[in-house]
SERO-4910 file (N, C-alpha, C, O; in steps of 0.05 Angstrom, whole numbers):
BEGIN
 pado doro    nc1    nc2    nc3   cac1   cac2   cac3    cc1    cc2    cc3    oc1    oc2    oc3
  Met    A    591   -444   1275    567   -426   1274    568   -407   1298    572   -415   1321
  Lys    A    563   -381   1293    563   -361   1313    539   -364   1332    517   -372   1324
  Asn    A    544   -357   1357    522   -358   1377    506   -332   1375    516   -310   1382
  Val    A    482   -334   1365    465   -310   1360    443   -310   1382    427   -329   1384
  Ala    A    442   -289   1397    420   -285   1416    395   -276   1402    395   -261   1382
  Tyr    A    372   -287   1411    346   -279   1401    331   -266   1424    323   -279   1443
  Val    A    327   -240   1421    314   -224   1443    284   -221   1436    277   -211   1415
  Tyr    A    268   -229   1455    239   -228   1451    225   -228   1479    236   -240   1498
  His    A    202   -216   1480    186   -217   1504    156   -218   1496    148   -203   1479
  Pro    A    141   -237   1508    113   -239   1499     97   -214   1505     76   -210   1492
  Asp    A    106   -197   1523     91   -172   1528     92   -153   1505     77   -134   1504
  Tyr    A    110   -157   1486    110   -140   1462     84   -140   1448     77   -122   1433
  Leu    A     69   -162   1451     43   -164   1438     22   -147   1450      0   -143   1439
  Leu    A     27   -136   1474      7   -119   1488      4    -92   1475    -17    -79   1478
  His    A     24    -83   1461     22    -57   1446      7    -63   1421     18    -71   1400
  Ala    A    -19    -60   1422    -37    -68   1400    -54    -44   1391    -62    -28   1408
  Pro    A    -58    -41   1365    -72    -18   1355   -102    -19   1361   -114    -40   1361
  Pro    A   -114      4   1366   -143      5   1371   -160      5   1345   -184      7   1346
  Phe    A   -146      3   1323   -159      2   1296   -140    -12   1278   -117    -19   1286
  Glu    A   -148    -18   1254   -131    -32   1235   -106    -16   1229   -107      8   1223
  His    A    -83    -29   1231    -57    -15   1229    -36    -34   1220    -36    -57   1229
  Pro    A    -18    -26   1202      3    -45   1192     22    -54   1214     33    -76   1212
  Glu    A     27    -37   1234     46    -45   1255     30    -57   1278     19    -43   1295
  Ser    A     28    -84   1278     10    -98   1297     25   -121   1310     46   -129   1300
  Pro    A     14   -132   1331     27   -156   1343     31   -179   1325     48   -196   1329
  Gly    A     14   -181   1304     16   -203   1285     43   -205   1272     51   -226   1263
  Arg    A     58   -183   1270     84   -184   1258    103   -203   1274    116   -220   1262
  Leu    A    103   -199   1300    121   -216   1316    110   -245   1319    126   -264   1320
  Ile    A     84   -248   1320     73   -275   1320     81   -290   1295     89   -313   1297
  Ala    A     80   -277   1272     87   -290   1247    117   -297   1247    125   -318   1238
  Ile    A    134   -279   1257    163   -284   1257    169   -308   1275    183   -326   1267
  Asn    A    158   -308   1299    164   -330   1318    153   -357   1307    167   -377   1308
  Asp    A    129   -356   1295    118   -381   1284    135   -392   1261    140   -416   1259
  His    A    145   -373   1244    161   -382   1222    188   -393   1231    196   -414   1222
  Leu    A    201   -379   1249    227   -388   1258    225   -415   1272    243   -432   1270
  Gln    A    203   -419   1286    198   -445   1299    194   -467   1278    204   -489   1280
  Arg    A    178   -460   1258    171   -480   1237    195   -489   1221    197   -512   1214
  Val    A    214   -471   1216    237   -478   1200    260   -489   1217    282   -494   1207
  Gly    A    256   -491   1243    276   -502   1261    299   -483   1268    319   -492   1279
  Leu    A    295   -457   1263    317   -438   1268    316   -428   1297    337   -423   1309
  Leu    A    292   -426   1309    290   -415   1335    306   -431   1356    318   -420   1374
  Glu    A    306   -457   1353    320   -474   1372    350   -472   1370    365   -482   1388
  Thr    A    361   -460   1349    389   -456   1346    399   -430   1358    423   -424   1358
  Leu    A    381   -413   1368    387   -387   1378    387   -387   1409    375   -405   1421
  Ser    A    401   -368   1420    402   -365   1450    380   -345   1459    383   -321   1454
  Pro    A    359   -355   1472    337   -337   1478    344   -318   1501    358   -325   1520
  Ile    A    335   -293   1498    338   -273   1519    311   -259   1522    299   -249   1503
  Ala    A    301   -258   1547    276   -244   1553    284   -219   1569    292   -223   1592
  Pro    A    282   -195   1559    290   -172   1574    272   -166   1598    249   -175   1599
  Glu    A    282   -151   1617    267   -142   1640    259   -113   1636    272    -98   1622
  Tyr    A    237   -106   1648    228    -78   1647    250    -60   1660    259    -66   1682
  Pro    A    258    -39   1646    280    -23   1656    270      2   1671    247      8   1670
  Gly    A    288     14   1686    283     41   1695    287     60   1671    294     51   1650
  Asp    A    282     85   1675    284    104   1653    311    117   1650    315    134   1633
  Gly    A    330    110   1668    356    123   1667    370    121   1640    380    141   1629
  Val    A    372     97   1630    385     93   1604    370    106   1582    382    115   1562
  Ile    A    343    108   1584    327    121   1563    333    151   1563    332    164   1542
  Leu    A    338    163   1586    343    191   1588    369    200   1576    374    224   1573
  Arg    A    386    181   1569    410    189   1553    403    198   1525    419    210   1512
  Val    A    379    191   1517    370    197   1490    346    215   1489    345    235   1474
  His    A    325    209   1506    300    224   1505    297    243   1528    307    239   1550
  Asp    A    283    265   1522    278    286   1542    259    276   1563    240    261   1557
  Pro    A    264    282   1589    246    273   1610    218    282   1607    199    267   1613
  Glu    A    214    306   1596    186    315   1592    172    298   1571    148    294   1573
  Tyr    A    187    289   1551    174    271   1531    166    245   1544    144    235   1538
  Leu    A    182    234   1561    175    208   1574    150    212   1591    132    196   1592
  Arg    A    149    235   1606    125    241   1622    101    243   1605     79    233   1612
  Arg    A    103    257   1583     80    261   1565     71    234   1553     47    229   1551
  Leu    A     90    217   1545     83    191   1535     68    174   1556     48    162   1550
  Glu    A     79    174   1580     67    159   1601     39    169   1608     20    153   1610
  Met    A     35    195   1610      9    206   1616    -11    202   1594    -35    197   1599
  Ser    A     -2    203   1569    -20    198   1546    -31    169   1548    -54    165   1542
  Cys    A    -14    150   1555    -23    123   1558    -42    120   1581    -62    106   1579
  Arg    A    -36    132   1604    -54    131   1627    -81    143   1622   -101    133   1632
  Arg    A    -82    164   1606   -107    178   1599   -124    161   1580   -148    166   1577
  Gly    A   -111    143   1566   -125    128   1546   -125    141   1518   -142    134   1502
  Asp    A   -106    159   1513   -103    171   1487    -97    149   1466    -84    129   1473
  Ile    A   -107    152   1442   -101    132   1422    -80    141   1402    -72    125   1384
  Phe    A    -71    166   1403    -50    176   1386    -29    191   1403    -35    201   1424
  Leu    A     -5    191   1393     16    207   1404     29    224   1382     41    213   1364
  Asp    A     26    251   1384     38    270   1366     27    268   1337     19    289   1326
  Thr    A     27    245   1325     16    242   1298     -3    219   1297     -1    200   1313
  Glu    A    -21    220   1278    -43    200   1277    -33    173   1266    -49    154   1266
  Asp    A     -8    171   1258      2    145   1250     16    130   1273     25    107   1270
  Thr    A     17    143   1296     31    132   1319     11    128   1342      4    146   1357
  Tyr    A      1    103   1343    -21     97   1361    -10     90   1389     13     84   1393
  Leu    A    -29     90   1408    -23     83   1436    -46     66   1446    -69     67   1436
  Asn    A    -40     50   1466    -60     39   1484    -50     41   1513    -28     53   1517
  Lys    A    -63     31   1532    -56     34   1560    -29     21   1566    -16     28   1586
  His    A    -20      2   1550      5    -12   1555     29      0   1541     52     -7   1547
  Ser    A     24     19   1523     45     27   1504     70     39   1516     92     34   1507
  Tyr    A     67     54   1538     90     66   1551    109     45   1561    133     45   1556
  Leu    A     98     26   1576    115      5   1588    126    -14   1566    149    -23   1569
  Ile    A    111    -18   1545    121    -36   1524    143    -22   1508    161    -35   1498
  Ala    A    140      4   1504    162     20   1491    188     18   1508    209     14   1496
  Leu    A    185     20   1534    209     16   1551    220    -12   1548    244    -16   1547
  Leu    A    202    -32   1546    211    -60   1544    224    -65   1517    242    -81   1514
  Ser    A    214    -51   1496    226    -53   1470    255    -43   1471    273    -56   1461
  Ala    A    259    -20   1483    286     -9   1487    303    -28   1504    326    -32   1498
  Ala    A    290    -39   1524    305    -58   1542    314    -83   1526    335    -94   1531
  Gly    A    298    -91   1506    306   -114   1490    330   -108   1473    348   -124   1471
  Ala    A    331    -83   1462    355    -75   1447    379    -74   1465    401    -83   1458
  Ile    A    376    -63   1489    398    -62   1508    407    -90   1516    431    -95   1518
  Ala    A    388   -108   1521    396   -136   1528    412   -149   1506    431   -164   1512
  Gly    A    404   -145   1482    420   -156   1460    448   -145   1459    467   -159   1455
  Ala    A    450   -118   1462    476   -105   1462    493   -115   1486    517   -119   1482
  Glu    A    481   -118   1509    495   -128   1532    506   -156   1528    529   -162   1535
  Ala    A    490   -173   1516    499   -201   1511    523   -201   1493    542   -216   1497
  Val    A    523   -185   1472    545   -185   1453    569   -171   1466    592   -181   1463
  Ala    A    565   -149   1479    588   -134   1491    602   -150   1512    627   -147   1516
  Thr    A    588   -167   1526    600   -183   1548    611   -210   1538    623   -225   1553
  Gly    A    606   -216   1513    615   -242   1502    596   -265   1507    603   -288   1501
  Asn    A    573   -260   1518    554   -282   1522    540   -290   1496    528   -312   1495
  Ala    A    542   -273   1476    533   -280   1449    552   -267   1430    565   -247   1436
  Asp    A    554   -278   1406    571   -265   1385    556   -242   1372    568   -222   1366
  Arg    A    530   -247   1367    513   -227   1354    485   -229   1366    480   -249   1380
  Ala    A    468   -210   1360    441   -212   1370    421   -201   1350    426   -181   1336
  Phe    A    398   -214   1349    375   -204   1334    353   -199   1355    346   -216   1370
  Cys    A    343   -174   1355    323   -166   1375    296   -163   1361    292   -144   1346
  Ala    A    278   -182   1366    251   -181   1355    234   -164   1373    218   -174   1389
  Val    A    237   -138   1371    225   -119   1389    204   -102   1374    205    -99   1350
  Arg    A    185    -92   1389    166    -73   1379    154    -59   1403    152    -71   1425
  Pro    A    145    -34   1400    144    -18   1375    172    -12   1365    192    -12   1380
  Pro    A    173     -7   1338    199      1   1326    208     29   1336    194     41   1352
  Gly    A    231     38   1326    242     62   1339    254     83   1322    258    106   1332
  His    A    262     79   1297    280     97   1284    269    124   1276    284    142   1269
  His    A    243    127   1277    231    154   1272    229    171   1297    225    195   1296
  Ala    A    231    159   1321    227    174   1346    251    192   1351    274    184   1349
  Gly    A    245    218   1357    265    237   1363    268    241   1393    256    226   1409
  Arg    A    284    260   1401    288    264   1430    262    271   1444    258    263   1467
  Ser    A    244    285   1431    220    294   1445    195    290   1430    175    304   1435
  Glu    A    194    271   1411    169    265   1397    170    237   1386    191    226   1379
  Gly    A    146    226   1385    142    200   1371    130    205   1344    115    224   1341
  Met    A    135    188   1325    123    190   1299    129    164   1284    146    148   1291
  Gly    A    113    160   1262    118    137   1245    118    110   1258    136     94   1253
  Phe    A     99    106   1276     96     81   1291    115     78   1314    114     58   1329
  Cys    A    134     97   1317    156     95   1336    152    112   1361    143    135   1359
  Leu    A    159    101   1384    156    116   1409    183    122   1422    187    145   1431
  Leu    A    201    103   1424    228    107   1434    248     97   1413    243     78   1400
  Asn    A    271    111   1412    290    105   1391    309     83   1400    329     89   1413
  Asn    A    303     58   1394    318     35   1404    347     35   1394    365     29   1410
  Ala    A    352     43   1369    379     43   1359    396     64   1374    419     58   1381
  Ala    A    385     88   1378    400    109   1392    405    101   1421    427    106   1431
  Ile    A    385     90   1434    388     81   1462    410     60   1464    426     60   1482
  Thr    A    411     41   1444    431     20   1444    459     32   1441    477     25   1456
  Ala    A    462     51   1423    488     64   1419    498     78   1445    521     75   1453
  Arg    A    480     93   1457    487    107   1482    493     87   1505    511     92   1521
  Phe    A    478     65   1506    484     45   1526    511     33   1523    526     30   1542
  Leu    A    519     27   1498    545     15   1493    567     35   1500    588     27   1511
  Gln    A    563     60   1494    583     80   1501    586     84   1531    608     87   1541
  Ala    A    563     85   1545    564     91   1573    572     67   1590    585     70   1611
  Asn    A    564     43   1582    568     20   1599    590      1   1590    600    -15   1606
  His    A    599      3   1565    619    -15   1556    643     -2   1543    659    -15   1529
  Gly    A    645     24   1546    669     39   1537    673     38   1507    695     41   1497
  Val    A    651     35   1492    652     35   1463    655     64   1453    637     80   1459
  Ser    A    676     70   1439    680     98   1431    664    105   1406    653    126   1404
  Lys    A    663     86   1386    651     92   1361    631     70   1352    639     47   1351
  Val    A    607     78   1347    586     60   1339    577     68   1311    573     92   1305
  Met    A    573     48   1294    561     53   1268    533     41   1268    529     18   1275
  Ile    A    513     57   1260    486     48   1256    480     46   1226    482     66   1212
  Ile    A    473     23   1217    464     18   1189    434     15   1189    424     -4   1202
  Asp    A    420     32   1176    391     32   1175    382     26   1146    385     43   1129
  Trp    A    372      1   1142    363     -6   1115    332     -8   1114    322    -19   1094
  Asp    A    318      1   1134    289      4   1131    284     22   1107    299     39   1100
  Val    A    261     17   1094    256     32   1069    250     61   1074    251     77   1056
  His    A    243     68   1099    238     96   1107    263    107   1121    276     93   1136
  His    A    268    132   1116    292    144   1128    289    145   1159    267    152   1169
  Gly    A    310    139   1173    311    140   1202    316    168   1212    337    174   1223
  Asn    A    296    185   1208    300    214   1215    305    219   1244    321    237   1251
  Gly    A    293    203   1261    297    207   1290    326    200   1298    339    216   1312
  Thr    A    337    178   1288    364    171   1294    383    192   1283    402    200   1296
  Gln    A    378    201   1258    396    221   1247    396    246   1264    417    257   1269
  Ala    A    373    255   1272    371    280   1288    386    278   1314    399    296   1323
  Ile    A    383    255   1327    396    251   1353    426    253   1352    439    263   1370
  Phe    A    438    243   1330    467    242   1328    477    262   1308    500    260   1299
  Trp    A    462    282   1301    468    301   1280    494    316   1285    509    322   1266
  Glu    A    500    322   1310    525    336   1316    545    319   1332    562    330   1346
  Asp    A    542    293   1331    558    275   1347    577    259   1329    568    242   1313
  Pro    A    603    263   1332    622    249   1315    628    220   1324    642    206   1310
  Ser    A    617    212   1347    622    185   1357    603    164   1347    607    140   1351
  Val    A    582    172   1333    562    153   1322    559    159   1292    552    182   1285
  Phe    A    566    140   1275    562    143   1246    535    131   1239    530    108   1245
  Phe    A    519    148   1226    492    139   1217    491    137   1187    495    157   1173
  Phe    A    486    112   1177    483    108   1149    454     98   1144    445     79   1157
  Ser    A    440    111   1126    413    103   1119    410    100   1089    417    118   1074
  Ile    A    399     78   1081    392     73   1053    362     69   1053    351     53   1068
  His    A    348     85   1036    318     87   1038    307     97   1011    322    107    995
  Glu    A    281     94   1008    269    105    983    271    135    983    270    148   1004
  Asn    A    274    146    960    277    175    956    257    190    973    233    186    970
  Pro    A    266    209    990    248    223   1007    228    241    993    209    250   1005
  Ala    A    233    247    968    214    263    953    188    247    948    167    259    943
  Phe    A    189    221    950    166    204    945    156    190    970    134    179    969
  Leu    A    170    191    992    163    173   1014    168    187   1041    186    203   1045
  Tyr    A    150    179   1060    152    188   1088    180    180   1099    191    160   1092
  Pro    A    192    197   1116    182    222   1127    192    247   1112    188    270   1122
  Gly    A    204    244   1089    212    267   1073    240    277   1079    248    298   1069
  Thr    A    255    263   1095    282    270   1101    301    249   1090    293    229   1080
  Gly    A    327    255   1092    347    236   1083    359    241   1056    365    223   1041
  Arg    A    361    268   1049    375    274   1024    405    270   1027    416    269   1049
  Arg    A    418    268   1004    447    264   1004    463    286   1018    483    281   1030
  Trp    A    452    310   1016    467    333   1028    463    335   1058    474    353   1071
  Glu    A    447    318   1070    444    317   1099    467    300   1110    466    275   1110
  Thr    A    488    313   1120    512    299   1128    521    305   1156    544    297   1164
  Gly    A    505    318   1172    512    325   1199    520    354   1202    520    369   1183
  Lys    A    527    362   1227    533    390   1232    554    392   1254    556    374   1271
  Gly    A    570    413   1252    590    418   1273    610    395   1274    620    386   1253
  Glu    A    615    385   1298    634    362   1301    623    337   1288    639    319   1282
  Gly    A    597    336   1284    585    312   1271    584    314   1241    574    295   1228
  Glu    A    595    335   1229    595    337   1200    610    314   1188    633    309   1195
  Gly    A    597    299   1170    610    276   1157    604    250   1169    613    229   1158
  Thr    A    591    249   1192    584    223   1204    554    216   1201    544    199   1215
  Thr    A    541    230   1183    515    221   1173    518    217   1143    528    235   1129
  Leu    A    509    195   1133    511    188   1105    484    176   1095    476    155   1104
  Asn    A    471    191   1077    445    182   1067    448    173   1038    462    185   1022
  Ala    A    434    151   1032    434    140   1005    405    137    996    394    115    997
  Pro    A    392    158    987    365    156    977    364    141    950    380    146    933
  Met    A    345    123    948    343    106    925    317    112    910    296    117    922
  Ala    A    319    111    883    296    117    867    275     94    869    283     71    872
  Pro    A    249    100    867    229     79    867    236     59    844    244     67    822
  Gly    A    234     33    850    241     13    831    269      2    834    276    -18    822
  Ala    A    285     15    851    313      5    855    311    -22    869    292    -28    884
  Gly    A    330    -39    863    329    -66    873    357    -76    882    373    -61    891
  Asp    A    361   -102    880    384   -115    892    410   -103    881    429    -98    896
  Glu    A    412    -98    855    437    -89    843    443    -60    852    466    -54    858
  Glu    A    423    -43    853    428    -16    862    437    -15    891    454      1    898
  Tyr    A    425    -31    907    433    -32    935    461    -44    938    477    -34    954
  Arg    A    468    -64    922    495    -75    924    515    -54    917    535    -50    931
  Gln    A    511    -39    895    530    -18    887    533      3    909    555     13    914
  Thr    A    510     10    921    511     31    942    527     22    966    543     38    977
  Phe    A    523     -3    975    538    -13    998    568    -14    991    584     -6   1008
  Glu    A    574    -22    967    603    -25    960    616      2    956    639      6    963
  Gln    A    601     21    944    613     46    936    611     68    957    627     87    958
  Met    A    591     66    975    587     87    995    592     77   1024    607     89   1039
  Leu    A    579     55   1031    582     45   1059    610     34   1065    621     40   1086
  Ala    A    621     19   1046    647      7   1051    669     28   1057    683     25   1077
  Pro    A    672     49   1040    692     69   1046    686     85   1071    704     94   1085
  Ala    A    660     89   1077    653    103   1102    662     87   1127    673     98   1146
  Ala    A    658     61   1126    666     44   1148    696     43   1151    707     44   1173
  Glu    A    710     42   1128    739     42   1128    750     68   1141    770     67   1156
  Ser    A    737     90   1135    746    116   1147    739    118   1176    755    127   1192
  Phe    A    715    110   1184    705    113   1211    716     92   1230    722     98   1253
  Arg    A    718     68   1221    728     45   1237    712     42   1263    723     47   1284
  Pro    A    688     33   1260    671     30   1284    680      7   1302    694    -12   1293
  Glu    A    672      8   1327    678    -13   1346    654    -32   1351    657    -53   1363
  Phe    A    631    -23   1342    607    -39   1346    587    -31   1324    585     -7   1317
  Leu    A    572    -51   1314    553    -46   1292    525    -50   1302    519    -71   1314
  Val    A    508    -30   1298    479    -32   1304    464    -31   1278    469    -13   1262
  Ile    A    446    -49   1274    430    -49   1249    401    -43   1256    389    -56   1272
  Ser    A    390    -22   1243    362    -18   1243    351    -34   1220    351    -25   1197
  Ser    A    341    -57   1226    336    -78   1206    306    -78   1199    290    -94   1210
  Gly    A    298    -61   1181    271    -62   1170    271    -78   1145    290    -78   1129
  Phe    A    249    -93   1141    247   -110   1117    225   -100   1098    215   -115   1082
  Asp    A    218    -75   1100    197    -63   1083    207    -53   1057    192    -42   1041
  Ala    A    233    -57   1051    243    -51   1024    239    -75   1005    247    -74    982
  His    A    227    -96   1015    222   -120    998    201   -113    977    183    -97    982
  Arg    A    204   -125    954    186   -118    932    157   -124    937    139   -113    924
  Asp    A    151   -142    956    124   -150    962    111   -133    984     88   -135    990
  Asp    A    127   -116    997    117   -100   1019    101    -76   1008    109    -63    989
  Pro    A     77    -71   1019     60    -50   1008     67    -22   1015     54     -3   1005
  Met    A     87    -18   1032     92      9   1043    110     27   1026    113     50   1032
  Ala    A    122     16   1004    140     31    988    143     18    961    129     -1    954
  Asp    A    162     28    945    166     19    918    194      9    912    203      8    889
  Ile    A    210      3    932    236    -10    928    231    -40    923    212    -52    933
  Gln    A    249    -52    907    244    -78    896    265    -99    905    273   -116    890
  Leu    A    274    -97    931    293   -117    941    279   -145    942    255   -147    946
  Thr    A    296   -165    938    287   -193    941    299   -204    966    315   -191    980
  Gly    A    292   -229    972    305   -243    995    335   -244    991    350   -242   1010
  Glu    A    344   -249    966    373   -250    961    386   -223    965    409   -221    972
  Gly    A    371   -201    960    381   -175    965    386   -171    995    407   -160   1003
  Phe    A    368   -180   1011    372   -178   1040    394   -196   1050    407   -191   1070
  Arg    A    398   -219   1036    420   -236   1043    446   -221   1039    465   -222   1055
  Phe    A    448   -207   1016    472   -192   1010    477   -170   1032    499   -167   1042
  Leu    A    456   -155   1038    459   -133   1058    468   -145   1085    486   -134   1098
  Ser    A    457   -167   1093    464   -180   1118    493   -190   1117    508   -186   1137
  Arg    A    500   -203   1095    528   -213   1093    548   -190   1093    569   -192   1105
  Phe    A    541   -169   1079    559   -145   1078    563   -134   1106    585   -127   1113
  Ala    A    541   -132   1121    544   -122   1149    561   -140   1166    577   -130   1182
  Val    A    558   -166   1163    574   -185   1178    604   -181   1171    621   -181   1188
  Glu    A    610   -178   1145    637   -174   1137    649   -148   1148    672   -148   1156
  Leu    A    633   -127   1148    643   -102   1160    648   -106   1190    669    -97   1200
  Ala    A    630   -119   1204    634   -124   1232    658   -141   1237    673   -136   1256
  Asn    A    663   -161   1221    686   -178   1224    712   -162   1220    732   -166   1234
  Arg    A    711   -143   1201    735   -128   1195    742   -107   1216    765   -103   1222
  Tyr    A    721    -94   1227    727    -71   1245    718    -75   1274    729    -62   1291
  Cys    A    699    -92   1279    685    -93   1305    689   -119   1319    674   -124   1339
  Gly    A    707   -136   1311    709   -162   1323    684   -179   1320    678   -197   1336
  Gly    A    669   -173   1298    644   -187   1292    620   -178   1307    598   -190   1304
  Lys    A    622   -158   1324    600   -151   1342    577   -135   1327    581   -114   1317
  Ile    A    554   -148   1328    530   -136   1315    506   -140   1334    502   -162   1345
  Val    A    490   -119   1337    463   -123   1348    444   -111   1328    446    -88   1319
  Ser    A    425   -128   1319    406   -121   1298    378   -118   1311    369   -135   1325
  Leu    A    365    -96   1304    339    -89   1316    318    -88   1295    321    -75   1274
  Leu    A    296   -102   1299    274   -102   1281    262    -74   1279    256    -62   1299
  Glu    A    258    -65   1255    244    -40   1250    218    -47   1234    200    -59   1245
  Gly    A    217    -39   1208    193    -44   1193    192    -71   1179    210    -88   1183
  Gly    A    171    -75   1163    166   -100   1149    137   -107   1155    130   -115   1177
  Tyr    A    120   -105   1134     91   -106   1139     76   -126   1122     51   -129   1124
  Glu    A     90   -141   1105     78   -162   1090     89   -188   1102    113   -193   1102
  Thr    A     71   -205   1112     79   -227   1130     99   -246   1117    119   -253   1130
  Glu    A     94   -254   1093    112   -274   1081    140   -264   1076    159   -277   1083
  Ser    A    142   -240   1065    168   -228   1061    182   -221   1087    206   -225   1089
  Leu    A    167   -211   1106    178   -205   1133    191   -230   1146    214   -229   1155
  Thr    A    176   -251   1146    186   -275   1160    209   -288   1144    228   -297   1156
  His    A    206   -289   1118    228   -301   1102    254   -285   1104    275   -297   1107
  Cys    A    252   -258   1103    276   -242   1104    288   -242   1132    312   -240   1135
  Thr    A    271   -244   1153    282   -246   1180    298   -272   1183    319   -272   1194
  Glu    A    287   -294   1172    302   -319   1172    329   -316   1158    350   -324   1168
  Ile    A    329   -305   1134    353   -301   1119    373   -285   1135    397   -292   1136
  His    A    364   -263   1146    381   -245   1161    394   -260   1185    418   -257   1189
  Ile    A    379   -274   1200    389   -288   1223    409   -310   1215    430   -314   1228
  Arg    A    403   -324   1194    422   -345   1184    449   -332   1176    470   -345   1181
  Glu    A    448   -309   1165    473   -295   1158    488   -286   1183    513   -287   1184
  Leu    A    473   -278   1203    486   -270   1229    500   -294   1242    519   -290   1257
  Gln    A    490   -318   1237    501   -342   1249    528   -350   1235    542   -366   1246
  Lys    A    533   -340   1212    557   -348   1197    582   -332   1206    580   -310   1216
  Asp    A    605   -345   1202    630   -331   1209    635   -307   1191    655   -293   1194
***
């Protein structure tokens, strides 16, 4: 059984909405309670990240954006940029801590202290761009992780697989012209779903042309459609790109019971996605994966799929 790090910090619960909101501390409470109840938590290697400086964050985000985010929290603002992205007085520091959790997971895997890592972090990150927050996201954890691996561990090529039901527009924009990071996103058709990006013809620009691959799925698509897409689109992309490290933006809101979209994945569908990612990592990356929690807003499906995902990460 592979040694899987479990990255979590109780301070993640301090980023709490000032009104009813689907992205709440209850998500992590439910995950931890479930993993404890089924006996999985004790099989994982716990990591509690430390609050970071902003140096590693500045590899991705503009300094003026960080100042604006910090000042908004100090002033007591309840929104940042868009009304779906809430703040409280703790949110700036907890966003930094969320990024630090992703970095800690990557560090553990890169140094061989863990084989793989699952980072139960929040707030999520894949909608955050260089200079704006949106879609519940403040800092882009996946992008920060990729830049950390490149700067600190000599990783030349990183592949990010984003299976959150919403397109990871922030991650895409950050690496739009960068050939060293391959971004693959499978998500509900942007004509029907936030944030409205992620068409098939969005493939990058300049030197980054061809290292963005979007797979928009029609409402109602389920396990079989996702299986075909991974086999027919993701597999050849990985074969061509040959990544050295795999980062997963692991949202579980494409489950059929989740209220945020109309994709119909089951737990077995997420088992397939997880197993497929493990096999890609084994083939090209020496098995190295760091998986970052993104969406997932229905408690039972979120906790069940998180368990399935982690159990697959533990397998050879």
